[in-house]
N, C-alpha and C positions, 0 to 999 in steps of 0.2 A: 533749785528744785523746780521752780516754775518753768524754767527753760526745758528741763527734762520732760515734764508733763506735756508741754507744748509739742515737743518733737514726737512723743508717744501718741498724742492725739492725731497729729498729721499722718503718722504711719498707719494707724487704725483706719482712718478715713480712706486712705489710699487703698488698703486691702479690701475694705467694703466696696469701694467703687469698682475695683478689679473683679471682685466676685460677682457683682451685679452685671457687669458687662459680659462676663463669662457665661452667666446663666442665660443671658439673652441669646448667646450664640449656640446654646445647646438645644437639641430637639427632644422634647419629652413625649413625643407622640401626638403633639397638638397640631403639628403642621399637616395640612391637608395634602393628600396625594394629587399629582397632576391630573387634571380632568381632561379627557379627550372629548372635545366639543364638536367633533366632526358629525355631520348628519349621517343618517343610516340608509342602507338599502337592504334588500333581501336576496338570498341565494337559494336556488332550488336545485336539489340533487335527487329529486324524485325519480328521474329517469337515468341516473348515473349507472353506467356499466364499466366495471373495472376489468379490462382485458389483460391477459397474461400471455406473452409470447416470449420465445427465447431463440437465440441464434444457434447455440450448440445443439447437437443431436441429443435429445432427451426423449425417452419413451413416452408416448402419449399417455396422459393420465388425467383424471378428474382432479381439479384443484379446488379445494374448499376456500372460497373467498371470504367467508363470514368473519374469521378472525383477523383479516388484513387490517392494518392500522391506517386510518385516514387522518392527516394533520393539515391544518390551515395555518399559513405563515403570512404575517403582515410585512410586505416588502418595503413599505414606506417607513417602517420603524425597525430597521435592522433585522428583518426576517424573524420577528418575534412570533413565537407560537401563540396562537389565539384560540384554537379549538382542536380537540382530539377525540376521536371515537373509534370503536371497532366498526368495520364496514357494515356488519349486520345490525348495528345499533344506531346508525346515522339517522338524524331527523330528516324529513323530506324537505323542509324549508327552515332556514335559520337567518338571523340578522347579523350584519357586520357594518362597521363604520365605512364610509365612503373611502375608496382608495384602491391600491394595487395589491393583489394577493397571489399566492400560489397554493395549490392543493396537491398534496403528495400522498402516495399510497406505498405502504411497506408491508411485505409479507409477514415480517416480525422484526423485533429488535435484534439485529444481527450480532452474533458472537464472532471473535476473530477467526475461529475455525470450528466446524461441526460436521458430522456425518449425516448424509441423507436429508439435509435441510437447505435447499437452495434459497437464495435471497433474491426476491423480486422487488423492483422499485420503479415508480413512475411519477412524473410531476408535470404539471401544466399551470400556466398563469391565467388569471382572470381579473377583471376589474368590477368593482362594485360602484354603482352610481346612485345618486340620491333618489329615493322613492321609486326605484326601478327594480324589476325582478331579473336577476342574472341566472341563467340555467346552465348547468354543467352536465353534459350527457355522456362523455366518454373520457376515460383515463387509462392510457396504455402503460402497462408495466413490462419491463424486460428483465432478464436475468442479469444481476449485477455481481454476484459472487463468482469466484474462479472455481470451476468444477475440476476435480482431479481424481482420476482412477489409476490404480497400479495393477499391472498384469505381468505374468511371466510366461514365456513360451513353453510349450509342452515338454520339450527336451530338458530345459533348465528346471522346470517344476519338479521333475523326478529326483533331482539332486539336492533339493532344499531340505535342511534340517528344521525341526520345530522352532528353533530360536531365531530363524530369519525374520526380519521385520524391516520395514521402510519408513523412515521419518520424513515427512513432507512439511515444509514451512514456507509461508508467504507472510512477510511482515512479522507481526507478533503472533500470528496464528500457526499452530503446529498440531499435526495429527500423526498417529502411529498406525500404520497399516500392517497387520499380521500377514503371514505368507498366503493365507487363504481369504483375505479380506476382499469382498466383492462390492462393498458399498462405495459410493462416491463421496469424497470429502468436498466441502465447500468452504472457501477461504475469503476473508474480507479483502476487497480490492482497494489498495491505497490510492490508486488513480486509474484513469481510463486505459492507458496504453503501455505503461512502463513499469509493471510489477516484476519483481524478481522471485522466481520459484526455485527453492533449494530442496534437493532430495538426497537422502543418505540411506544406503542399503548396508545393513550389518547382519552378521550371523555366520553360520557354518554351511558351506556349500561343497558337497562332495568331499567332506572331511577337511576342507580348508577354510580358515577364518577369512572373512571378506569384510572390507570396509570401503565402500565405494560412494563417493560424493560427487555431485555435479549440480551446477546452478544454471538456470535458464532465464535469461533476461527478456524484457519486452513482452511479458505476458499481459494480455488484455482482459479487462473486466468483462465477464460474460462468456469467456472462452471455456471450452471443455478440453483439458489437457490429459492425454493418456501417457503415463510413464510406463515404458515397456522394457523389460530386461530379457535379453537373449544371449545364448552362447555364440561366440564368434571365434573364428580362426582355430577350429578344432579338426579340420580336415574331414575326410570322408568317414573316418572311424569314430564311433560314438565313445566318449570317455567311459572307462570302466567305473561303474557305480561304486562309490565308497573308496575309491583309490585316492590315497593322500599324496601320492607322488605326482599326480597330474595337476598342473596349474590351470584353473578354469578362467578363461578370458570372457568377460561379460560385457556386452554392449548395452548401453543405457540410452534410450531415446525418449523424446518427449514430443508427441505429435498433437496437432490441433485437429479436432473432429470437424469434418466438413459442415459448413453452415447451410444446411438445406432442409431442415425440418422445423416444425413448429409444435409447441405444446398445445393440446386441445382441451381446454378446461370446460368442456360441456357447453351449456347455453351461455355461459358468461364470457366466452371468447369473443374478441372483436376481430372481424375479418382483416386480413393483411391490408395495411395502408401505410402511407408514409408517416412516420412519427412526427409529432409536433416539434418544430425546431426549438432547440434550446435558446433561452434568452441570450441575445448577443451581449457579451460583456463589454463594459466601457473600454475603448481602446487605450492602450498605454500611451501617455503623453510623449514619452521618449523611448520608443521600442528599442532603438539601437543601444542606447545607454543602459537599458535594463537587462540586456542579454548577459548571461554568465560569461566569465572569462577564465581561461586556463592558460597560465604562463609559467615558464621555468624561472627559478630564482637564480639569476646569474648565468643563464645559458638559454640558447634558442631551442625551445621545445619542439620546433618543427624540423630540427635537424638531428640525425643520429648522434648519440653520445657514446664515446669509447670509454670503457671501464679500464683503469690502469691494471697492470699485472698484479699489483698488491691486492686487488679485489676490493679495495676500500675507497669510497669517495662519498661526498655529500650530494644527494640528489633530492632537491626540494621543489615541489610544484605548488604554486600559489593559485588558489581558486577564489573567485569572487562571484557573488550572485546577489545583485541589489534587491531582488524579491525574496531572498532567503532560499536555502537549499532544501529540496524535497527528497531527492535521491542522488546518490553518488555511486554510479556503477563503475566497476573496474573489471576488465577482462584481460587475463594474462595469456598472451599468445607467444609461447617460447619454443625454441628448437630443442632445448634440453630439459626444461622443467615439465615433466609429464604430469598428468593428473594424479598419479600415485604419489609422486614426490610432493606435490602441493598438499595433498591430503595429509601426508606424514608431518607437515609443519603446521597443520591446522587451517589450511586454506582450500580454496576451490579455484577452478579456472575462471569463474565469474562470480562476483559477489557485489552486494550493495552495502556500502559502509554506513548508510543511514539505517538500514535494517539488517544487521549482520546475522541474526538468528543463531544457529549452532556454531557459526564461525567466530562468534564474539571473542572467545578466549584466544584463539590463534591470531586474530587481527590485532587485538590489544597487545599481545605479547610482542608483536613486531613494531609497536609504537604507532599504529594507524589509529586515527580518530574514528569513533563509532557512535551510533545511536544519537543521544542528545548532544554529543560533541559535534554532530554534523547537521542534524535537522534544524532548519530555521536560521542557520548561520549565514551571514552575508560575506564573511571573509574566513577562509580556511587554509591551513597549511597542511599539505599532503607530503609528508616526509618519508621517503622509502629508503633512506640511507642504511637502516639496519637490515634491509632485505638484499642489498647489493652483493654482499659476500656470497650469498647462496647462488647467485647467477653463474659464478665461475667454477663452482665445485664440480659440476658435471661436464666440464669442457667448454670449448669455444662455441659461441652461438649468438643468434640475434633474438632479442626479447622485446616484444611489443606490449606496452601497457596501454590498453585502449580505455580512455577515461571519458565518461559521459556524465554531465551534470544536468539535472532537471530541477528547475526552480519552482517556487510556490505561487507563481502568477496564476490569475484566473484561467488563462489559456497558457499552460506551462511552456516555457522556453527550454530548449535543450541545446547544450554545447558539447561537441565531441572533439577530442584531441588525442592523438597517439604519441606516447613517449617511447622512443626506440633506444634501447641500450644494447651495446655490443660488447660481449666478453671475449677475451683472447686466451 
């Protein structure tokens, strides 16, 4: 009995000791937060002028800068947000800890897509020194959203039924343009130079159902793109209005507005000047090793690949991107697969697997990785084996799959490679 009591006592003491140690490791709110002991300096924005200019052609208009959002970020502490005001409510002088900062202006908190609300953004760096006054006088903002308008030529416009509409998508942003829509849509730019714009026209035109999709790669932030639909290949005679027996051929173009005008926001505009250079990112230690790579699995992707008469074969492309994938563009340039055929299987001539938009279902149905299966991945298998039988259905021809991988590096790297398949 004494032995049992002895063992029980030892066990209780052990449990009490463990609980005491565990309590010591817990934080009951008594731990003091880390104190920033850096000395301070002052920043003056009394004379700050926020100028707004834009590259695309936009009609001159007065821009109210009062609601613009001004944010201060601490670059020495992971770009932590330390202050935020509306431009009209900014104090003339404020205090910051000594260090390196950036000041950024935003026209508003941008949505993925919105009509008649261009997004302007500007940023510049500054340094705060102990017991000194740092003055910031100018901050230039530029158009950062992608501006898209949709128009129809006069001849085609007469044949449009009320149900005609155009869906435009960039990344996660999507807007529907009715046939009489005159407003400009503004889309969130995922990166500076390589955004994918997808447009789909559906409805009834001259009594015929129409479903026309097309994708436009390499769209830049701040561009104004005009999607224009016109009638083509109809000869000299105008199609009989309302005739269901005539097939309407529609040409779809996407042009960039000339970059030769500037918005004039009244007294707040800053005269044209060279913009402050962006901070130079730290160079990659091994730029060659960090480049994306596109290779064939078991075959040389740089050489044409012959598809057997059976029309079935495994074609797998291995993609690696040490910095993670941001975009994976694919352009199908085929002698037999027309845009209409591609649309019928839920595809388009050009698409971005990272941001498939309306093509999500069609791409997934063919076994292609999309969305989160692509974004940020360092290794990716692009298997087009399920797509191969389609290549031979419409006869012999050469089919080029132009693959472009853009990584997530501070200065994005791009790797392009063409996979050529020949059907007999």
